[in-house]
N, C-alpha and C positions, 0 to 999 in steps of 0.2 A: 201708509202711516204709519203715526208717530201714537206714541203711549206713554203718556204723562197722567197721572193724578193732577185733581184743579190743584190743589193744595199745596204741590210740586212744581207752579209752572209761574217762573221766573221771568220777570223781562226781557232777559236774555234769551232765554228759551223759547218766547212766542216770537222776538222777531226771526228764529231759525227756522221755527213750524211756519210762519209766513213766505219766507223766502223758499222752503219746501214747497208749499201748498202752488205758488205762483210760478217756480217752476214745470210743477207738475201739470195744472193747467196747461202752461207753454205749448205741453209738448201731447196733452188732451186724455191725459190723465186724470184719474179723481182724484182726491186726499182726503182721508179724513185724520181729525184729532182727537183723539178718544182716550179717555179716564182709565182705569186698573181692569186688568182684565179678569173675570171671577176666577178665582184660584181651581176650581172645578176643573174649568175648561182649559186652564194652566196645568195641571197634573194630569188631564188627558194626554196632551197635545205633546207634555214633556217623554210620557210613556213610548209614545205612537213615533215619536222622534227620534227614539232607538232601533225604531224599524225602517227608516230612511233608507239605507244605502239600497241597492238595484241585486243584491243576492241573497235579501228577502224575499224578492219581487218574482223569483222563479221556483225553483224543484218540479218543475212540470205541471204547478197547481193555478198558476194565474186563470189561467181559462175556465177551469173547473172550479174554481173557489168565485168568480165575479158571475157565472151562470148560477150555482148553488144561491148566491143571495139575489135573485132574478126576482125570487120573492123574497118580502122580507122576513128574515125570523131570527131566532136570537141566536148571539154569537159566537156561543161553545157548542150548542146544539146542533146547528149547522152546520158548523166546522168539521164538528163529530161526523158527519154521513159523508165526510169525504174522504177520512182515515185519520190517521193517529194525531189530535189536534197539538200533541207536540210537534210534528212536520207543517200542520196545517196553519196552524195559527199565527205562526212569523208571517206568512201570506198574506191572512187577511189584516193581518195591523198595518202591514204594508201597504196594501191596498186602499186603507183607511187613511194614511197618511198624504195617500198620491192621488187621494181624492177621488177614487173610482169606486169603492163603495163608501157608504156614509154611514153613520150614525149621530142620534143626538149628545153632542160634546158639553152642551150644559148638567148634562148627569155621569154621577162614574160611570165608567166603560168598565162591563161586570159581564159575569158569562149568560146573564140574560140579557143586555145590551140590544134591542132591536138595530139591525143591521138592514141595509138593503144596495143594491147594486146602484150607481150614477147614470144616469144616461148620457150622453155626449160628449 
């Protein structure tokens, strides 16, 4: 996926994007050229990226967190049922980053964001 707002796509860029598309198609990959990403989504992804390191995925809580969110629930409320949110929330954010938990990233991530386990 390449991201470039339409107004900033110069002919030289379009040639590069075309080459990338051809290379992706040659190996059976999908390719998309998209415009600007929504600012709320970018802010949420930047926040979650801070929890991408594997050290946030442990603390012996991964399985418990996934089980707690088997039934969708509010981010902080559900996490608090597992223990001190200061200890649990980094695991939740790591699992959101890894795609093992899901939420609507087009809305600001907050205490009441509905989070659920992602199957598969």
